[in-house]
Each structure stands twice: as C-alpha cells, then as structure tokens.
MISE-495217 format. One line per field, with one value per residue: residue number from 1; residue in three letters; x, y, z of N, C-alpha, C, CB in turn. Coordinates in Angstrom, 2 decimals, padded with zeros to 5 digits. Glycine has a CB too. Example, Ala and Ser with C-alpha at 12.3 -4.5 7.8 and 13.67 -1.06 7.14 Angstrom:
BEGIN
seq: 1 2 $
type: ala ser $
n_u: 013.19 012.85 $
n_v: -005.69 -002.25 $
n_w: 007.80 007.08 $
ca_u: 012.30 013.67 $
ca_v: -004.50 -001.06 $
ca_w: 007.80 007.14 $
c_u: 013.20 012.90 $
c_v: -003.30 000.03 $
c_w: 007.80 007.87 $
cb_u: 011.31 014.08 $
cb_v: -004.47 -000.60 $
cb_w: 009.05 005.72 $
END
This chain:
BEGIN
seq: 1 2 3 4 5 6 7 8 9 10 11 12 13 14 15 16 17 18 19 20 21 22 23 24 25 26 27 28 29 30 31 32 33 34 35 36 37 38 39 40 41 42 43 44 45 46 47 48 49 50 51 52 53 54 55 56 57 58 59 60 61 62 63 64 65 66 67 68 69 70 71 72 73 74 75 76 77 78 79 80 81 82 83 84 85 86 87 88 89 90 91 92 93 94 95 96 97 98 99 100 101 102 103 104 105 106 107 108 109 110 111 112 113 114 115 116 117 118 119 120 121 122 123 124 125 126 127 128 129 130 131 132 133 134 135 136 137 138 139 140 141 142 143 $
type: unk unk unk unk unk unk unk unk unk unk unk unk unk unk unk unk unk unk unk unk unk unk unk unk unk unk unk unk unk unk unk unk unk unk unk unk unk unk unk unk unk unk unk unk unk unk unk unk unk unk unk unk unk unk unk unk unk unk unk unk unk unk unk unk unk unk unk unk unk unk unk unk unk unk unk unk unk unk unk unk unk unk unk unk unk unk unk unk unk unk unk unk unk unk unk unk unk unk unk unk unk unk unk unk unk unk unk unk unk unk unk unk unk unk unk unk unk unk unk unk unk unk unk unk unk unk unk unk unk unk unk unk unk unk unk unk unk unk unk unk unk unk unk $
n_u: 026.02 025.63 026.64 025.07 022.64 021.60 018.83 016.72 014.15 015.03 016.08 014.85 012.68 009.59 006.22 006.28 005.80 003.57 002.50 -000.31 -000.78 -002.21 -001.65 -000.84 002.29 003.37 002.20 003.30 005.98 006.07 005.40 007.49 009.53 008.67 008.75 011.42 012.53 013.63 012.38 009.35 007.31 004.99 001.96 -000.89 -004.03 -002.91 -000.71 002.61 003.41 005.29 007.84 008.74 010.97 012.54 014.32 013.30 011.06 012.25 013.56 011.71 011.49 013.39 014.43 015.55 016.67 015.70 013.46 012.28 012.61 011.19 008.65 008.21 008.42 006.12 004.03 004.95 004.67 001.93 -000.98 000.56 000.92 002.17 002.17 003.15 005.86 007.01 009.13 008.31 007.43 009.62 012.57 012.74 012.87 012.42 011.11 012.86 015.16 018.50 020.47 022.92 022.40 020.53 022.02 023.84 022.39 021.53 023.95 024.74 022.71 022.93 021.02 019.38 017.64 015.28 012.06 010.21 008.67 005.98 004.19 003.25 002.38 003.39 005.56 007.65 010.68 013.95 016.87 019.68 020.20 019.20 021.00 023.30 022.69 022.76 025.50 026.55 025.65 026.97 029.58 029.60 028.97 031.44 032.95 $
n_v: 012.80 011.54 008.46 007.33 008.38 007.06 005.46 002.26 003.02 004.96 003.56 001.22 -000.95 000.15 -000.93 -003.69 -006.54 -008.92 -012.08 -014.18 -016.72 -018.98 -018.77 -020.44 -022.21 -022.52 -020.08 -018.15 -018.48 -018.04 -015.35 -014.28 -015.02 -013.46 -010.93 -010.71 -010.93 -012.42 -013.10 -013.05 -011.21 -012.80 -012.27 -012.01 -010.66 -008.17 -008.41 -009.46 -012.65 -014.53 -015.55 -016.06 -017.72 -017.95 -020.17 -021.60 -022.68 -023.89 -025.92 -027.84 -029.90 -031.65 -029.88 -028.80 -025.61 -024.22 -023.47 -025.71 -027.53 -026.15 -026.45 -028.90 -029.03 -027.63 -029.42 -031.23 -029.54 -028.90 -028.05 -027.51 -025.13 -021.66 -021.49 -024.02 -024.12 -021.76 -019.60 -019.21 -016.39 -014.53 -012.86 -009.58 -005.90 -002.66 000.50 002.52 001.45 001.57 001.16 -000.08 -001.80 -003.51 -004.37 -005.98 -007.78 -009.19 -010.28 -011.77 -013.83 -014.81 -013.88 -012.44 -010.44 -008.48 -008.28 -005.16 -003.66 -001.98 -000.89 -003.58 -003.98 -004.75 -002.84 -002.32 -003.79 -004.61 -005.17 -006.94 -005.70 -003.07 -002.29 -002.12 -000.23 001.95 001.94 002.52 005.12 006.47 006.13 007.52 010.06 010.80 011.13 $
n_w: -008.85 -005.70 -004.44 -002.34 -002.86 -004.94 -005.76 -005.95 -007.09 -009.10 -011.15 -011.68 -013.73 -014.54 -013.73 -014.74 -017.11 -015.95 -014.54 -013.68 -010.98 -012.01 -014.77 -017.62 -018.04 -020.60 -021.94 -020.23 -020.92 -023.56 -023.51 -022.38 -024.20 -026.55 -025.87 -025.10 -022.54 -019.39 -017.03 -015.20 -012.86 -010.51 -009.91 -007.77 -007.18 -007.34 -005.54 -004.99 -005.43 -006.35 -008.57 -011.95 -014.13 -017.37 -017.18 -015.06 -016.24 -018.48 -016.98 -016.42 -018.08 -020.48 -023.18 -026.34 -026.94 -029.24 -032.06 -032.97 -030.65 -028.75 -029.84 -029.27 -026.43 -025.75 -025.71 -023.70 -021.59 -021.37 -019.57 -017.39 -014.82 -014.03 -011.25 -010.45 -011.24 -010.39 -008.17 -005.18 -002.81 -003.49 -003.08 -002.65 -003.17 -002.18 -003.40 -002.24 -001.56 -001.49 -004.58 -004.43 -002.32 -003.47 -005.50 -004.12 -002.73 -005.00 -006.10 -003.82 -003.73 -006.31 -008.27 -011.08 -011.18 -009.45 -007.77 -007.35 -004.64 -003.04 -000.38 -000.34 -003.13 -006.24 -008.09 -009.81 -011.42 -010.85 -012.65 -013.97 -016.40 -015.86 -014.05 -015.60 -017.18 -015.46 -014.72 -017.16 -017.67 -015.46 -016.36 -018.49 -017.73 -016.29 -018.47 $
ca_u: 025.20 026.36 026.36 024.08 021.16 021.13 017.88 016.10 013.12 015.48 016.71 014.15 011.67 008.27 005.15 006.64 004.78 003.31 001.61 -001.00 -000.22 -002.79 -001.32 -000.07 003.72 003.55 001.77 004.36 007.29 005.78 005.38 009.14 010.05 008.18 009.27 012.85 012.86 013.99 011.51 008.05 006.76 003.63 000.94 -002.36 -004.69 -002.01 000.33 003.66 003.45 006.23 008.67 009.02 012.02 012.69 015.06 012.27 010.25 013.07 013.92 010.58 011.72 014.60 014.17 016.41 016.39 015.42 012.02 011.62 012.58 010.19 007.38 008.03 008.19 004.75 003.24 005.07 004.16 000.68 -001.51 001.45 000.66 003.16 002.36 003.92 007.08 007.48 009.83 007.40 007.92 010.99 013.47 012.36 013.33 011.45 011.66 013.67 016.33 019.71 020.85 024.04 021.91 019.89 023.05 024.55 021.45 021.62 025.18 024.83 021.72 022.96 019.76 019.52 016.56 014.56 010.77 010.07 007.27 005.57 002.91 002.82 002.09 004.41 005.58 008.69 011.65 015.37 017.61 021.14 020.08 019.09 022.17 024.20 022.24 023.30 026.93 026.84 025.39 028.11 030.85 029.35 029.11 032.73 033.70 $
ca_v: 012.29 010.94 007.10 007.03 008.89 006.01 004.42 001.56 003.66 005.71 002.69 000.04 -000.82 000.28 -001.49 -004.75 -007.50 -009.92 -013.22 -014.84 -018.01 -019.81 -018.68 -021.74 -022.23 -022.32 -018.89 -017.43 -018.60 -017.19 -013.93 -013.96 -014.94 -012.33 -009.64 -010.83 -010.91 -013.61 -013.33 -012.46 -011.52 -013.50 -011.40 -012.29 -009.54 -006.81 -008.74 -010.40 -013.95 -015.43 -015.07 -017.35 -017.40 -019.05 -021.28 -022.39 -023.47 -024.93 -026.95 -028.86 -031.01 -031.41 -029.60 -027.97 -024.15 -024.16 -023.45 -027.33 -028.01 -025.41 -026.87 -030.20 -028.77 -027.12 -030.60 -031.71 -028.53 -028.94 -028.28 -027.10 -023.67 -020.86 -021.66 -025.16 -023.81 -020.40 -019.45 -018.47 -015.42 -014.16 -011.79 -008.21 -004.70 -001.40 001.76 003.42 000.59 001.80 000.44 -000.99 -002.88 -004.18 -005.28 -006.79 -008.97 -010.17 -011.23 -012.92 -014.81 -015.31 -013.40 -011.44 -009.49 -008.35 -007.41 -004.02 -003.66 -000.73 -001.20 -004.90 -004.15 -004.76 -001.50 -002.46 -004.72 -004.06 -006.26 -006.56 -004.71 -001.64 -001.74 -002.01 001.27 002.93 001.86 003.25 006.53 006.83 006.12 008.68 011.26 010.87 011.53 $
ca_w: -007.84 -004.55 -004.43 -001.47 -003.32 -005.87 -005.32 -006.94 -007.85 -010.08 -012.15 -012.06 -014.85 -013.80 -014.36 -015.66 -017.53 -015.03 -014.91 -012.43 -010.72 -012.86 -016.20 -018.23 -018.14 -022.12 -022.14 -019.49 -021.72 -024.91 -023.27 -022.24 -025.75 -027.47 -025.07 -025.14 -021.15 -018.75 -015.68 -014.88 -011.58 -010.56 -009.13 -007.39 -006.48 -007.06 -004.55 -005.52 -004.81 -006.97 -009.88 -013.02 -015.11 -018.58 -016.56 -014.47 -017.27 -019.24 -016.14 -016.04 -018.97 -021.32 -024.46 -026.95 -026.97 -030.71 -032.33 -032.78 -029.41 -027.97 -030.09 -028.53 -025.03 -025.52 -025.48 -022.44 -020.57 -021.38 -018.12 -016.14 -014.35 -013.45 -009.90 -010.25 -011.52 -009.90 -007.15 -004.26 -002.06 -003.99 -002.56 -003.26 -002.53 -002.23 -004.20 -001.55 -001.42 -002.22 -005.55 -004.04 -001.42 -004.33 -006.11 -003.09 -002.76 -006.30 -005.99 -002.80 -003.92 -007.52 -008.76 -012.20 -011.09 -008.05 -007.89 -006.50 -004.21 -002.30 000.30 -000.71 -004.39 -007.24 -008.67 -010.95 -011.36 -011.22 -013.36 -014.31 -017.51 -015.35 -013.30 -016.70 -017.70 -014.31 -014.85 -018.53 -017.28 -014.58 -017.16 -019.59 -016.89 -016.02 -019.56 $
c_u: 025.93 025.89 025.14 022.76 020.79 020.17 017.35 015.02 013.71 015.92 015.88 013.24 010.49 006.92 005.49 005.57 004.65 002.44 000.69 -000.44 -000.84 -002.63 -000.59 001.40 004.03 003.30 002.73 005.56 007.25 006.11 006.76 009.77 009.78 008.74 010.86 013.31 013.15 013.08 010.28 007.69 005.37 002.80 -000.38 -002.91 -003.77 -000.84 001.38 003.64 004.75 007.05 008.83 010.01 011.98 013.25 014.13 011.60 011.02 013.43 012.78 010.66 013.06 014.18 015.21 015.96 016.46 013.91 011.49 011.53 011.40 008.80 007.22 007.61 006.75 003.74 003.44 004.65 002.60 -000.10 -000.70 001.12 002.04 003.35 003.25 005.34 007.87 008.37 008.81 008.15 009.34 011.32 013.00 012.85 012.21 012.02 012.63 015.02 017.40 020.15 021.86 023.50 021.21 020.79 023.70 023.55 021.43 022.88 025.09 023.88 021.70 021.67 020.19 018.54 015.89 013.18 010.97 008.81 007.21 004.33 002.31 002.40 003.33 004.53 006.71 009.66 012.86 016.08 018.86 021.19 020.11 020.37 023.24 023.93 022.82 024.83 027.26 026.68 026.59 029.25 030.81 029.48 030.51 033.54 034.35 $
c_v: 011.50 009.23 006.76 007.59 007.94 005.13 003.69 002.14 004.49 004.91 001.54 000.20 -000.89 -000.52 -002.80 -005.78 -008.42 -011.20 -013.68 -016.25 -019.31 -019.65 -020.01 -021.18 -021.97 -020.70 -017.77 -017.28 -017.90 -015.69 -013.43 -014.00 -013.72 -010.99 -009.49 -010.53 -012.32 -013.93 -012.66 -012.71 -012.17 -012.69 -011.89 -011.22 -008.29 -007.26 -009.71 -011.56 -015.01 -014.62 -016.39 -016.77 -018.43 -020.23 -022.16 -023.30 -024.50 -026.21 -028.07 -030.10 -030.66 -031.25 -028.69 -026.67 -023.72 -024.10 -024.94 -027.77 -027.37 -025.93 -028.10 -030.11 -028.27 -028.24 -031.19 -030.85 -028.32 -029.17 -027.75 -025.56 -023.00 -021.30 -022.93 -025.10 -022.55 -020.52 -018.54 -017.51 -015.04 -012.98 -010.50 -007.09 -003.56 -000.24 002.59 002.61 001.10 000.89 -000.50 -001.93 -003.99 -005.21 -006.25 -008.19 -009.87 -010.92 -012.25 -014.01 -015.42 -015.06 -012.38 -010.41 -009.45 -007.60 -006.32 -003.88 -002.29 -001.03 -002.46 -005.13 -003.85 -003.32 -001.56 -003.65 -004.12 -005.29 -005.97 -005.63 -003.26 -001.28 -001.56 -000.43 002.30 002.93 002.73 004.80 007.20 007.04 007.43 009.99 011.58 011.30 010.64 $
c_w: -006.81 -004.60 -003.59 -001.78 -004.45 -005.46 -006.32 -007.84 -009.30 -011.32 -012.61 -013.33 -014.12 -014.60 -015.28 -016.19 -016.51 -015.56 -013.58 -012.23 -011.60 -014.44 -016.54 -018.42 -019.57 -022.37 -021.40 -020.52 -022.89 -024.75 -023.25 -023.48 -026.55 -027.02 -024.96 -023.51 -020.52 -017.51 -015.75 -013.35 -011.47 -009.26 -008.98 -006.59 -006.48 -006.27 -005.25 -004.73 -005.43 -008.08 -010.60 -013.94 -016.21 -018.08 -015.75 -015.18 -018.04 -018.24 -015.94 -016.98 -019.83 -022.75 -025.02 -026.92 -028.58 -030.88 -032.35 -031.48 -028.49 -028.43 -029.38 -027.01 -024.74 -025.15 -024.10 -021.31 -020.50 -019.82 -017.00 -016.06 -014.04 -012.03 -009.50 -010.39 -010.84 -008.62 -006.11 -003.25 -002.29 -003.21 -003.33 -002.57 -002.67 -003.06 -003.56 -001.27 -002.12 -003.33 -005.19 -003.03 -002.32 -005.22 -005.21 -002.94 -003.89 -006.47 -004.90 -003.04 -005.57 -008.39 -010.11 -012.01 -009.80 -008.28 -006.89 -006.11 -003.15 -001.69 -000.14 -002.12 -005.28 -007.98 -009.72 -010.58 -011.55 -011.60 -013.49 -015.65 -016.94 -014.65 -014.52 -017.15 -016.73 -014.65 -016.18 -018.22 -016.47 -015.45 -018.13 -018.93 -016.54 -017.20 -020.34 $
cb_u: 024.19 025.86 027.52 024.46 021.11 022.10 016.84 015.63 012.39 016.49 017.96 013.33 011.73 007.95 004.56 007.67 005.05 002.63 002.58 -002.64 -000.43 -004.04 -000.41 -000.77 004.34 002.39 000.37 004.81 007.65 004.17 004.68 009.96 009.44 006.60 008.69 013.53 011.72 015.44 012.20 006.93 006.72 003.82 000.78 -002.53 -005.05 -002.83 -000.34 005.06 001.91 005.44 010.25 007.59 013.44 013.62 016.19 011.42 009.65 014.51 014.30 009.07 010.40 015.64 012.88 016.66 017.57 016.03 011.72 012.47 013.93 010.34 007.10 009.34 009.20 004.27 003.56 006.31 004.80 000.43 -001.65 003.24 -000.30 002.80 001.02 003.50 007.02 006.23 011.22 006.56 007.72 011.07 015.10 010.94 014.72 011.16 010.60 012.92 016.10 020.70 021.21 025.28 020.85 019.21 024.11 024.73 020.15 021.47 026.46 024.60 020.30 023.25 018.89 019.34 015.60 015.52 009.36 010.49 006.85 005.43 001.94 001.78 000.95 004.08 005.83 009.58 011.47 016.18 017.15 022.05 018.72 017.85 022.72 023.88 020.50 022.99 027.42 025.73 024.07 028.44 030.97 027.86 028.34 033.14 034.52 $
cb_v: 011.51 011.81 006.39 007.41 010.58 005.26 004.91 000.55 004.70 006.51 002.17 -000.39 -001.89 001.98 -000.40 -005.48 -008.19 -009.25 -014.52 -014.95 -018.24 -019.74 -017.37 -022.33 -023.56 -023.34 -018.88 -018.27 -019.97 -017.28 -013.59 -015.01 -016.04 -012.24 -009.70 -009.68 -010.25 -013.51 -012.82 -013.06 -010.34 -015.39 -010.12 -013.58 -009.96 -005.57 -009.44 -009.83 -014.60 -016.69 -014.31 -017.94 -017.36 -018.59 -020.76 -021.70 -022.53 -024.20 -026.33 -028.17 -031.25 -032.58 -029.08 -028.36 -023.29 -025.41 -022.68 -028.50 -027.78 -023.81 -027.00 -030.96 -027.76 -026.39 -031.60 -032.06 -027.16 -029.99 -029.74 -027.41 -023.62 -019.41 -021.72 -026.07 -023.70 -019.46 -018.82 -019.51 -015.77 -013.87 -012.14 -008.02 -004.24 -000.82 002.69 003.97 -000.75 001.82 001.18 -000.21 -002.28 -003.21 -004.49 -005.83 -008.54 -009.38 -010.43 -012.42 -014.10 -016.66 -012.56 -012.06 -009.75 -007.45 -008.23 -002.85 -005.25 000.52 -000.13 -005.28 -003.37 -005.91 -000.34 -001.01 -005.71 -003.25 -006.58 -007.98 -004.96 -001.45 -002.83 -003.20 001.49 002.35 000.24 002.74 006.58 005.76 004.67 008.63 011.11 009.67 012.31 $
cb_w: -008.42 -002.97 -003.97 -000.26 -003.89 -006.26 -004.60 -006.37 -006.78 -009.56 -011.63 -010.91 -016.01 -013.65 -015.16 -015.02 -018.80 -013.91 -015.47 -012.61 -009.20 -012.50 -016.52 -019.83 -017.64 -023.04 -021.71 -018.10 -022.07 -025.35 -022.01 -021.33 -026.57 -027.49 -023.52 -026.33 -020.43 -018.35 -014.36 -015.84 -010.88 -010.30 -009.72 -006.61 -005.00 -006.17 -003.22 -005.54 -005.08 -007.60 -009.56 -013.97 -014.45 -019.81 -015.67 -013.99 -018.28 -019.80 -014.86 -016.18 -019.91 -021.20 -024.58 -028.19 -026.00 -031.50 -033.73 -033.44 -028.87 -028.19 -031.51 -028.61 -024.53 -026.78 -026.50 -022.28 -020.88 -022.38 -017.85 -016.33 -012.98 -013.56 -009.29 -011.03 -012.79 -009.57 -007.59 -003.46 -000.81 -005.59 -002.81 -003.34 -003.19 -000.73 -004.54 -000.21 -001.84 -001.34 -006.52 -003.47 -000.30 -005.08 -006.70 -001.52 -002.63 -007.63 -005.73 -001.40 -003.48 -007.35 -007.45 -013.60 -012.09 -006.90 -007.58 -007.06 -003.41 -003.18 000.08 000.11 -004.69 -008.27 -007.55 -011.16 -012.22 -009.97 -014.61 -014.56 -018.34 -014.33 -012.01 -017.93 -017.74 -012.60 -014.95 -019.81 -016.41 -013.50 -018.07 -020.29 -015.66 -015.51 -019.22 $
END
C-alpha cells in the first residue's frame, strides 16, 4: 500500500470510550484504569468538547500511583468534574487525514493520541498504540 493511501480511518480505534464534562474526575480515572487506557474524549451531545488524560487528573493533586495513593486521591478529587481538568477544544483529525499528518501533529504537540471527528461528531481516536500497530503491520509485510 502506498504511504499516501494510509488514512486515519484505517488505523484508528472506532467508537472509543467517552465521558461527559459533568462526569466526576474519579469516575473518569477509574474507567481509564479498568480499561488500561490513558485518555478519554469528552463529548457533549455527540460533539467533542475536550479530552481528559490520567495525567490531567493526577496533576490535580499529589498522590502516589499505587492503590493506597489512589484511595487517598479519591477523597481529594471528590466533587471535581472532568470539565475542571480536561483540555478544551483538543487538536483533532478527520477520518480522511493521512496517518503521516496525524503523526506529525502528535510529534509537534507532544501528544500520544488524537480524537477523530467527522461532521463535528467523535467517531474514533488514533493513539501511539494504533501507530505501533501500523508500523508492525508494515514490518511484517516486508518480511
């Protein structure tokens, strides 16, 4: 396959787990921990309004990244919503964005993932893991 034909839609994760801006930060963090993911698009009425990461939530207070530390942090985060810690209007790409352009954006802005939108609706997310899958696929194809 030609490099110019590699589009985000072919490598993104479709229908990612999302949260609303009014979701508690504790609940968002728990969802990320349970699913072993590092970021959640924040959606309101189907539209992308932000993105929240584990680091965003961890940065609201100092706590150890252990079970005991997390239990302490839950109390400190009580009453904190995703809206208070999320990045608003995150950089995003479309399904027809070439993968190389998405990777260039990720590198330029030091991001590990980008929401994918189509007609202002969230349809997916492309992350470093998805890019690694593409690289592995290309390596295996070359033999």
